[in-house]
N, C-alpha and C positions, 0 to 999 in steps of 0.2 A: 774692419770690424768682424769679429767672429762670434756667433751665437750658437748655442746647443743646449740640450738637456740630456742628462745621463741617468738612465733608469735600469732597474733589474728587469728580468723577464716578466715579473708580476706587476711591474709598473711603479715600483718604489724608487725613490731617489737614491742615488749613490753619491753620498757627500764627499767632497774633496777629491773627486776623480781628477786626473791630469790629462789635458789635451795638448798634443804637440803637432805642429805643422812643419813638414819638410818640403823643400822644393825639388825640382827634377834632378838636381845635382846631389841630393841627399843632405843638403844643409838645413839645419833646424832654423826656422825663421820666427817661430812663436812657441811659447810654452805658457799655458795658463791653467790655473786651478778652478775647478767647479766650486760653488759655494755649498752651504749646508743643505740646500734644497736640490743639489745636483745641477744647478744652472750655470752656464758659461756665458759671460758677456764681456768681451774684450773690445774696448773702444778704438784701439789703434787701427788706422787704415792700412790695408795690405796691398801689395802690388798685384794687379790682375793676373790671373793665370790658374793653372792646375797645381794642386798640392796633395800630398798624402797626409791625412789626419789619422793619428793614432790616439786612442783613448785608453787609459790604464787606470787601475785602482787596485789597492792591496786586496788580495783574496779573489780577484776576478780575472778572467781571461781577457787579454787585450782585444780591442776591436779596431780594425783599420778600414778606412774608406777614402774615396777621392773627394777633396774639397775644392770647389771651383770658386775663385774670387772674381766677382763681377767688376765691370768697369768703375763702379762706384766704390770699390775697395771693401765690399762686404762679402762674407761667406756664411751661409746658414747650413749647419749640419743637421738641424732638426733634432729628433729624438734618437739618441744612441742607446742601444740595449747591450748591457754587459751581462755575461753569464758567469756564474761561480766557477772557480777552478775545478776541472774535472766534470763540469756540466751539472753539478748537483746544486739545487736551489734550497734555500731556507728562508725564513722570514727575515725582515730587517734586523740588524744587530741590536743587542741590548737586552734588558730583562723583560720577561713575559711571566705574568702571574696566572697560575692555573685557576680556572673558574670551576669550583666544585659543583655548582648548580647545573652546569652544562658539560660535565665530564662524568665518566663512569669507569670503575675498575671491577671487572667481573672475573670470577674464578669458576672454572668448570672442572668437576670431578666425576669420574666414572662411578656408577652405583650398580653393584651386583654384576658388573662386567657386561651389562646389556643396555644401559641407558646413562644419561648424564644428569647431574644436579648442578644448577647454576646458583651462585650467590654473588652479591655485590657489596662492596664497602661504601657506605653512604656518607662517611666523613673523610674528606680528602683535602689536603693543602699541598702546595708546591710551587716551584719556580723553575723556569727555563731561561738560561742566559745564552744568547746567540753571540758567539765571538765575532768581532769585527774584522779580524785579519785572517784567521784560519778556522773555518767552521768546524773542523774536527776537534777544536779545543772548546766547543760549546759544552755546557753542562746542564744536567737535570738533577733536581732533588725533589723528593716527594715524601709526604708523611700520611699514613692511614691510621685511623683510630681502629684498633683491632676489634673492639666491642661493637662496632657499627656493622658487622657482618649481617646480611639479611638474605635468607634463602626463600622467604615466603612461608616458612614453617617455624613457629615460635619454639616448639620443643626441640627441633633440630638445631636452631640457632643457639639455644642455651647450651646444648651439648658441644657445639663448635667453640663456644666461649670458655668452656671448662678446661681443666688441666689435661684432659684427653687430647685436646687439639691446640687452640690458640693460647689458653691459659691467660686470659686477658687481665685477671687480677694481679698478675706478676709482670706480664709483658704488654703494656698498654698500647704501644705504638709499633707499627711496621714501617720501616724507612727504606728508601732507595736513593743511592747517590751514584751518579755516573763517574766513570774514570777515563772516558775517552769515547770517540766515535770513529767509525770507518764507513766510507761510502759503499752502498750496495746497489746503486742505480741512480737514475736522474732525479728521483724524488724519494729515495729510500736510504736508510742508514741502519747500521748495526751499532746499538748503544751498549757499551761495555760498562757494567757497574756492579755494585754490591748491594744485595738485599739483606736487611736484618729482620728476621722473622723468628718469633719464639725464642728470642735471646741468642740466636745463632746468625752469624754473618756468612754469606756465601756468594760467590760471583754469579751474576745472572745477566745474560744478554737480552736486549730487547730488539725485535725486528720492527723498525720504525718507518712509517710512511708519512710524509708531509702532504697534507691535503689542500693547503692553500691558505690565503688570508682574505679578509674582507672587513668592511666597516660594520660597527655595531650601532644600536639606536642611541647611544650616549655620546657619540662623537669620537669614539675610540676605534681601535683596530683589533681584530681577533685573528688568531692563527689556530688551525686544527691539525691534529695528528691522530694516527691510529697505530697501535703497537700490540705485539703479541709476545708471549714468552712461555716456556715450559719449566716447571719446577718438579723436583722430587721431594716428597714430604720428608723422607728420612734424612735429607741433607740439612734439614732444620730440626731434627730430633722430634718430629711429629710422627710417631710410629703406631699409634693406636689403630687397631683394626679387629674385625671379627670375621671368622671364616664360616661361611654358610655351606650348604650342600655342595658336594662334588669339589670341595676345596676352593671354591670361588670366594675371593675377598669381598666384603661388603663395600669398602671404599677403595678406589684405585690409588696406587702409589704415586702416580704422576698427575699433576694439575696443569691445566692450561689457563693462562691469564690473558684476558682481552681488555685493552685500554682504548677508550675514546676520549681524547683530551682536547679541550678548548682552552686557550690561554689568551689573556688580554695584555696588550702592550703596556709596559710600565710595571711599577711595583705595587700599585693599588688598583683593585677592581673598580671600574666605573659603575654608575647606576645606583 
């Protein structure tokens, strides 16, 4: 009998992993699939002795260990941890819905060349799909309501909504759709995508960090991410500016975007 549980580094089940046992001569004596919960339970008795156990799953690096079959014909591998290929971790595969109440999209602009003005978009929706086979094929899509910009100053916000900047009467939404991802570290990715802003579409990369997962109060699972990007306003035909003393522009031409994203597992937000 062979028993084991197959988990990710974060403790999530790896469904349908495959466990193989080979003897000292290199002959395969057993091959069994884990169930949807990552559990392995093979009832056949095994010949006592030492074997090599190899656990594999699509998208994960194989894990090998020694399995000792006791005189009773049982071998217990315990918890086997699999790491993503390349060592990069992400949440369990499947859809994740962005929770706007616990997420923020902040834009930082230089003002007069000496300080920063921060604004956030208060209306956000989106989805993350973590691919089950190759995490680089995971996708992100998000929509912001342009008129929801909030800098804490009503007069400034109205100007930002005007045709000088976002022109929200014509361009109601700001959208982002990813086109691929490349690993940048054990928990970091570069997300390649296209941002549509002010009616113009332009490639924008996000520097993404995966912060981990955890349970929520409604019996669900949450994942958290942090991301940053830099934009040039003229790439989106937002060129309004005023020059003050000494030729200094009132508003900087480069914007920094800071994202704190929390997403719930599944296609519907719990709670």
